[in-house]
C-alpha positions, 0 to 999 in steps of 0.5 A: 517471457515464459514461465514467470513466477514474480511480476514486481509492480512499481508505481513512480511519481517523481521518484525516479532516482529511488525507483532505479536504486530499487531496480538495482537492489531487484537485479541482485536478487534476480541474479541469485534466484531460482525464480523467473523475475520480471518488473513493470514500472509504471510512471504515473505521469510525472516525468520520471519515464525518460530517466528510468528509461536511460537507466534500462538502457545503461543497465542492461534492464530492459529484458526483464523491466517494462516501463509504462507511461500512464496518461494521468497521475490516477494514484497508487491504485491505478498505476498498480493496476496499469502494472497488473494489466502489463503482467498479464500480458507477460505470462500471466505471473504466479505472483504479483509483488508490489514494491514502492519506488522507495524500497531496496530488496534485501537478499532473499526477500522475494524467495521468501514470499514465493516459498511462504505462498507455495507452501500455503494455498490459502495464503492469498497475500503475504507481507514481510518486515521492514527496516529504516534507513539507519538499518534498525527494524520496522516490523509492522502489519495492521488491524482493519480500521474500526470506530474502536481503532479510531477513538484510540487513534485520536485519544493516544492515552496510555491507559485507553490505549491499554484498554483498546489494545485489540483495536489498535491498528499498527502491530509490532510484530515478532519474528514469527510468521502469523496471519494479519488483517493487511500488510503495506503495499510497500512490499505485498505480494499477491497470488495471481488466482486472488487477482483473477478472483476479485480484480485489482485495486479500487481506483476510487482510492488515490492514496491510502486504504487501497491496500486495506480494501484489497486485503479485506476484499481478499478476506471476504473470498476466503484468502488470508494475509500473512506476515513473513519476517524472513522477507526484509525490505528496507523502506524510506517511509514517505519519500515517494508520497511525502506524506508519512515520514517517520519522525517528522513533525505532523503535517495537515492530512491531504484531501485524498486521504480523508476521502480514502478513509471515508470510502473505506468505512462507508463501503466496507461497513455501511453508512450507518457504521461509518457516521459511528466512525466518524463520531468516534473519531471526533470524541478521540481527537477532541479528548486527546487535544485537550490532554495535549493543551493541559501538557502544554503540548497544543500543536503536536498533534495532526493540524485541523484533524477534527474539522477535516474529519467533520467536513469529510464525514458521510454524516453530510448527505453530499458525502454519501454519494460514492462511486462503484468500485473500479478494479482492474479489468483483465480482459482489456485487450488494448492498452489505455497507456503507452510504453516509454519510447513507443 
């Protein structure tokens, strides 16, 4: 395929039906767009490949969708890096658009991000606005997490949140285009020059914080991240990960969430700051739990959060051994995976 504008990367793990719905929405976008758009679907060793392959044949999508079967479930960063490597063989494209399988692309969503990045060469990353399954808005972007944001997240006091407002990670966005620290990987478009500059995602992040780390590394080399609300994507949050379903009763967070959190703070800010962050988080969680207990809401918080933060803290020497970053090597000539049907 020549003159590829956008390669869409979709990593699926036991989300075949959602992936097919996502591809169907992309097909509509392709038909009405001036852009040359292709997609790479990576099955992270979940068994989704035969179902997706059947859909590609049934709907005639094989001309623009490449299906890759990963040899293992290496996580979100790993799967997207496989897609990035495959995209490099397709052109490479001018842009890579990360999409969750549990998303539906609304009309003009892809074009809006491309138009913005074309007009703003110093913007390396752009993300858009989300909507819930019921059609309600979920306009969200994020600040980089800090020790202060960890304190606020644990406290969850109305007054404390107001005082610490400038450090709250989640930002409810307006309808205005604006620079942000990072956008969700559920819909994130990346300039190819940026990938060539910093590589892909750090595969030491199994799930969570990988896009935070990527946007931080982008900023370090002078590429900004922007929120572009004209790009709208419906996101059934948590359906592809089964962890962050909105409005659901809090569940204990998986071990990989704490491992990713530890890696981000330690590699981004240093071990001393990571220790401070854990102390702030423990203070916040403890005071927040005490407040909920006094209010009769003792079971409304995330279970075992304080003990899990403590056990994964870099305060303990065993937790300070952090492997070097593993990002996509665009010079790899032979794939370490297979294409479905090969």
